[in-house]
C-alpha positions in Angstrom: 3.7 12.5 40.4 0.5 10.6 40.6 -1.7 10.7 37.5 -5.1 12.5 37.8 -6.7 9.7 36.0 -7.2 6.3 37.6 -7.7 3.6 34.8 -10.1 0.8 35.4 -8.6 -2.5 36.7 -10.7 -4.4 34.1 -12.3 -3.6 30.8 -15.8 -5.1 30.9 -17.8 -2.9 28.5 -17.4 -3.5 24.8 -18.4 -0.8 22.4 -19.1 -2.8 19.2 -18.6 -1.4 15.7 -19.2 -4.7 13.9 -20.5 -8.0 15.1 -21.5 -11.0 12.9 -23.6 -12.6 15.6 -25.0 -15.3 13.2 -21.5 -16.7 12.8 -20.8 -16.5 16.5 -24.2 -18.1 17.4 -23.6 -21.0 15.0 -20.0 -21.5 16.3 -21.1 -21.4 20.0 -24.0 -23.8 19.2 -21.6 -26.4 18.0 -19.2 -25.9 21.0 -21.6 -25.2 23.9 -25.2 -25.8 22.9 -26.4 -25.9 26.5 -25.0 -22.5 27.3 -26.4 -20.7 24.3 -29.8 -22.3 24.8 -29.8 -20.9 28.4 -29.0 -17.4 27.1 -31.8 -17.4 24.5 -34.3 -18.9 27.0 -33.5 -16.3 29.7 -33.7 -13.5 27.1 -37.1 -14.6 25.8 -38.5 -15.2 29.3 -37.4 -11.7 30.3 -39.1 -10.2 27.3 -42.3 -12.2 27.7 -42.5 -11.7 31.4 -42.9 -7.9 31.2 -43.4 -5.2 28.7 -46.5 -3.2 29.7 -45.6 0.4 29.9 -48.5 1.1 32.1 -51.6 -0.4 33.8 -54.1 1.1 31.5 -55.3 4.1 29.4 -58.7 5.6 29.8 -60.4 6.8 26.6 -63.9 8.0 27.3 -65.9 5.1 28.7 -63.3 2.6 27.5 -60.2 1.6 29.4 -57.4 -0.1 27.5 -55.6 -2.4 29.9 -52.0 -3.5 30.0 -52.4 -5.5 26.7 -52.6 -2.2 24.7 -49.4 -0.8 26.1 -47.7 -4.1 25.8 -48.5 -4.2 22.0 -47.0 -0.7 21.7 -43.7 -1.8 23.2 -43.3 -5.1 21.5 -41.0 -3.9 18.8 -38.8 -2.1 21.3 -38.6 -5.2 23.6 -37.7 -7.5 20.7 -35.0 -5.2 19.6 -33.6 -4.9 23.2 -33.8 -8.7 23.6 -31.9 -9.3 20.3 -29.2 -6.8 21.2 -28.5 -8.1 24.7 -28.6 -11.7 23.5 -26.1 -11.2 20.7 -23.7 -9.4 23.0 -24.0 -12.1 25.7 -23.5 -14.9 23.2 -20.4 -13.2 21.8 -18.9 -12.7 25.3 -19.3 -16.4 26.1 -18.0 -17.5 22.7 -15.0 -15.1 23.1 -14.2 -16.2 26.6 -14.5 -19.9 25.6 -12.0 -19.5 22.8 -9.5 -17.8 25.1 -10.1 -20.5 27.8 -9.3 -23.3 25.3 -6.3 -21.4 23.8 -8.2 -21.4 20.4 -7.6 -17.7 19.7 -4.4 -16.6 18.0 -2.9 -13.3 19.2 0.1 -11.1 18.4 2.6 -9.8 20.9 3.6 -7.1 18.4 3.7 -6.4 14.7 6.4 -6.3 12.1 7.8 -7.9 8.9 7.6 -11.4 10.3 4.2 -11.1 12.0 2.5 -13.6 9.7 5.2 -16.3 10.0 3.0 -18.9 11.8 -0.4 -17.7 10.6 -2.5 -20.2 8.6 -5.9 -20.1 6.9 -8.6 -21.1 9.3 -7.0 -19.7 12.4 -9.3 -17.5 14.5 -7.3 -14.6 15.9 -7.4 -11.3 17.6 -5.4 -8.1 16.9 -5.4 -4.5 17.8 -5.4 -2.0 14.9 -6.5 1.3 13.5 -9.1 0.8 10.8 -9.6 2.9 7.6 -12.1 2.5 4.8 -10.2 2.3 1.5 -10.8 5.7 -0.3 -12.5 4.2 -3.4 -15.1 2.5 -1.2 -15.6 5.6 1.0 -16.2 7.6 -2.2 -18.6 5.1 -3.7 -20.6 4.8 -0.4 -20.8 8.6 -0.2 -22.1 8.8 -3.7 -24.8 6.1 -3.0 -25.9 8.2 0.0 -26.0 11.3 -2.1 -28.0 9.5 -4.9 -30.5 8.3 -2.3 -31.0 11.8 -0.9 -31.4 13.1 -4.5 -34.0 10.4 -5.2 -35.9 11.4 -2.0 -36.1 15.0 -3.4 -33.8 16.6 -0.8 -33.8 20.2 -1.9 -30.4 20.8 -0.4 -28.8 18.5 -3.0 -31.0 19.4 -6.0 -30.4 23.2 -5.5 -26.8 22.6 -4.7 -26.1 20.7 -7.9 -27.7 23.4 -10.0 -25.8 26.1 -8.3 -22.5 24.2 -8.7 -23.2 23.8 -12.5 -23.9 27.5 -12.9 -20.7 28.5 -11.1 -18.6 26.0 -13.2 -20.2 27.5 -16.4 -19.4 31.0 -15.4 -15.8 30.0 -14.6 -15.2 28.2 -17.9 -17.5 30.3 -20.2 -19.3 27.1 -21.3 -23.0 26.4 -21.3 -24.6 25.2 -18.0 -24.6 21.4 -17.9 -26.4 19.5 -15.1 -26.7 15.8 -14.5 -30.3 14.6 -14.3 -31.6 12.6 -11.4 -32.1 9.7 -13.9 -28.4 9.8 -14.9 -27.4 9.9 -11.2 -29.6 6.8 -10.5 -28.1 5.0 -13.4 -24.6 5.7 -12.1 -25.7 4.7 -8.6 -26.9 1.3 -9.9 -23.5 0.7 -11.5 -21.7 1.6 -8.2 -24.0 -0.5 -6.2 -23.3 -3.5 -8.4 -19.6 -3.1 -7.7 -20.4 -3.2 -4.0 -22.3 -6.5 -4.2 -25.7 -5.5 -5.7 -29.0 -4.5 -4.0 -29.1 -7.6 -1.8 -25.6 -7.2 -0.5 -23.7 -4.1 0.5 -20.1 -4.7 1.3 -16.9 -2.6 1.5 -13.3 -3.2 2.2 -11.2 -1.7 5.0 -7.6 -1.9 5.8 -6.3 -2.4 9.4 -3.0 -1.0 10.5 -2.0 -3.2 13.5 -0.4 -1.6 16.5 3.4 -2.1 16.4 6.2 -1.9 13.9 5.4 -1.6 10.1 4.6 -4.9 8.6 2.1 -6.8 6.3 -1.2 -5.3 5.3 -4.4 -6.5 6.9 -7.6 -6.3 4.9 -11.2 -7.5 5.3 -14.6 -7.0 3.8 -17.3 -5.7 6.0 -21.0 -6.2 5.4 -23.6 -3.5 6.3 -25.8 -6.2 7.7 -23.4 -6.6 10.7 -22.6 -3.0 11.4 -23.5 -1.9 14.9 -22.1 1.6 14.4 -21.6 3.7 11.3 -18.5 4.2 9.2 -18.6 7.9 10.2 -17.8 6.8 13.8 -14.5 5.1 12.8 -11.4 6.4 14.5 -8.7 5.3 16.8 -7.6 1.7 17.6 -10.0 -1.3 17.7 -9.8 -4.9 18.8 -10.5 -7.1 15.8 -11.6 -10.8 16.0 -11.6 -12.7 12.7 -10.9 -15.9 10.9 -8.0 -16.1 8.5 -9.2 -16.5 5.0 -5.9 -16.1 3.1 -2.3 -15.3 3.8 -0.8 -13.5 0.8 2.9 -13.9 0.0 5.0 -10.9 -1.2 4.4 -11.8 -4.9 0.7 -12.4 -4.6 -2.3 -10.0 -5.0 -6.0 -10.3 -4.5 -8.8 -8.5 -6.2 -11.2 -7.0 -3.6 -13.4 -4.9 -6.0 -14.9 -7.2 -8.6 -16.5 -6.8 -11.9 -17.4 -10.6 -12.1 -18.2 -11.7 -8.6 -18.6 -15.4 -9.3 -15.7 -15.9 -11.7 -11.9 -16.3 -11.1 -9.8 -13.2 -11.1 -8.0 -12.5 -14.3 -5.5 -9.9 -15.6 -8.3 -8.7 -18.0 -10.6 -7.9 -15.1 -7.8 -6.3 -13.2 -6.9 -4.0 -16.0 -10.6 -3.1 -16.5 -11.1 -2.4 -12.8 -8.0 -0.1 -12.7 -9.3 1.8 -15.7 -12.8 2.2 -14.0 -11.2 3.3 -10.7 -9.0 5.9 -12.5 -12.2 7.9 -13.3 -12.8 8.4 -9.6 -9.4 9.9 -8.9 -10.3 13.5 -9.8 -13.7 13.6 -8.0 -12.1 12.1 -4.9 -9.4 14.8 -4.9 -12.2 17.4 -4.5 -13.2 15.7 -1.2 -9.6 15.5 0.0 -9.3 11.8 -0.7 -6.5 10.1 -2.6 -7.8 7.3 -4.8 -5.3 5.1 -6.6 -6.0 2.8 -9.6 -5.1 -0.3 -7.5 -7.5 0.6 -4.7 -9.5 -2.4 -5.8 -6.9 -4.9 -4.8 -4.6 -5.9 -1.9 -0.9 -6.8 -2.3 1.1 -9.3 -0.3 2.6 -9.7 2.1 -0.9 -9.4 3.6 -3.5 -11.0 5.8 -7.1 -11.3 4.5 -9.6 -11.8 7.3 -13.2 -12.8 7.6 -14.2 -10.3 10.3 -16.3 -11.6 13.2 -16.3 -8.7 15.7 -14.8 -5.2 15.9 -15.0 -3.4 19.2 -13.2 -1.4 21.9 
């Protein structure tokens, strides 16, 4: 029986979740400078060549000509130019790597999937992506603290009501956490995620195929095209291999000392810190484990370049 759905013969549209276009632009510039210059030139020409939303606006005796409406649309045009430029550059870079056989790929997944993979390889794989629970919880807390700082009455009143209900249930005095205490905790959590100037979080990818080595990578909010709430289903991931972990190796992904080497002391301290999140996470239906801040071999650690479908 013929299917009611006719799939497309080609997949030309890419719905990006993540794109480090700075890395892609620099890479393509070194490979094909002429092609990238052509893209940027055409994009800028297109933006500068148009833009007025209308011929003029009459206000009393004064008529504001096209320049007025052009100024009003400048920000929108620049945003549009940047978006279509970064996507175009990625497509040319991606096609160039495939054309030159410079992109590693997997025909499947399983225990031996990483046999020929080496640091420095640029590769593509298809996988389901999940934010590690401890990172999901911390990011949710930061969002909550920001809403509280803004004075969102929904959260202020909700926190007070929750404290009262807990007091009635236990017979203890009402205890509420002040906004100042919440901001202090948020500052601590933010430092674990890279500080005010850098917001990163770790995700695990479960490649399509048989069970095999773990795949982890650190995403930076700067390069997100979508939001983590939109994650779901299988994605195509393009990345560069940073490290291939053997079965007896581990790597700390949540750091207390970003610039120093990892030590057993830091590992123990991090596991102790994470253990305090286990109970709060359970209230949101999440399972946090003390070792959520590390990844164990065999595993592949990637520097993500693009995530799309």
